[in-house]
N, C-alpha and C positions, 0 to 999 in steps of 0.2 A: 716055615720061612726059609728061603735060601739066603745064605750069607756069602757075600762076595769078598774075596781076598784082594781084589784089585782096587786101587784108589780111583777117585773120580777122574783125575787127570789121565790115568792110563785107559779108562773106558772111553773117554772122549777122543783120545788119539788113535784108538783102534777102529774108529768109525770111518766109513767110506763117505767121500764127498763127491758131489756132482758139480761140474763146471759147465755152464751152458749160457747161451744167449736166449732170453725169453722171446716168445712169439709176439708179433705185433697184435695189438688189440683189434679185433675184427670190426668193432663198432666205430673205429676212428680211421681216418684216411692218412693221418700223419705218421711219421716214423720216429718221433722224438724218443730218445732213450733206448733205441733199438740196437745201439752199438756197445752197450755195457754188458760185460760178462758177469754172471751171477754164480755164487757159490752156495750150494744147498746141501745140508747134511741129510743122510738117509733117516727115515722115520723109524724110531724105535717103537716098542709095543704101545698100543693104545688100549684103553678100556672104557667101558660104559660107566658113566658116573651114576651111582645108584640113586642119588637124590633127584636129579633132573633128567637123566637119560641121555645126556650129551656125551660126545666122544671126548675123553680126557687123556692126558699124558703127564707123566712126571718128568719128561725129558725137556730141559730148558732149550735145547738146540733144535727142537722139532719145528718151530716156527721162525727160526732165524735164517736170514738170507743176507749175504754180503755182496756188494757190488764192486766191480773193478773195471777200470777203463781199458785194460788189456788182459789178454789171456796169460801173459807172462807174470803179471802181478798176482793173479789168482794162483798160478802154479807155485810161485815163490812163497806165497802165504802158506800153502799146504806143505811145502817142503820145510819151511821154517818151524812149523808146529807139529810136523810128523804125521799129517793126515794122509791116508791113502785116497787118491783121487781118480776120477774118471772124467775125461773131457768129451763132451757131446758136441760135435761140430754142427753148425747150423746148416740147414738144407738150402741149396741155391734157390733164389727167388726168381720166378719167371713172371715177367710183367707182360700183360696182354695190352695190345693197342686198343684204346677206347676213344672213340670219337662220337660226340653227341649226335652229329648229323647222320651217322650210320643207323640210328633208330628209325629214320624216315627214308632211307634209301630205297629206290625202286629198281628192280632187276628187269630189264627189258626182255631177257631171254625166257623167263618163266612167268612173267606178268604177276608176280607176287611181291609183297613187301619183304625185304630181306632183313632178318634179325640174327 
């Protein structure tokens, strides 16, 4: 058995944190909750539970996510508690023009239905 000389608080503060905006759910057309920044800790080691075969972890922060209304709030939280952080900027969203009538448009030049 490996004995650690660091306290639990020192181990938690030495962990890296990711700050990001989660992607929109592809099954929904709405954008509710898409402006909140999330804070997620890196995943520590996982192991297979010998009884059920499930993936298990002794890390209490592995499934913890915090939400912030601004990126500054998330960065201030990391600075206050001494977490090393990485900001993942969201990719720009390109919206395509979608018109229902375009499904049935007729091109007189090629004599085919355009889609």
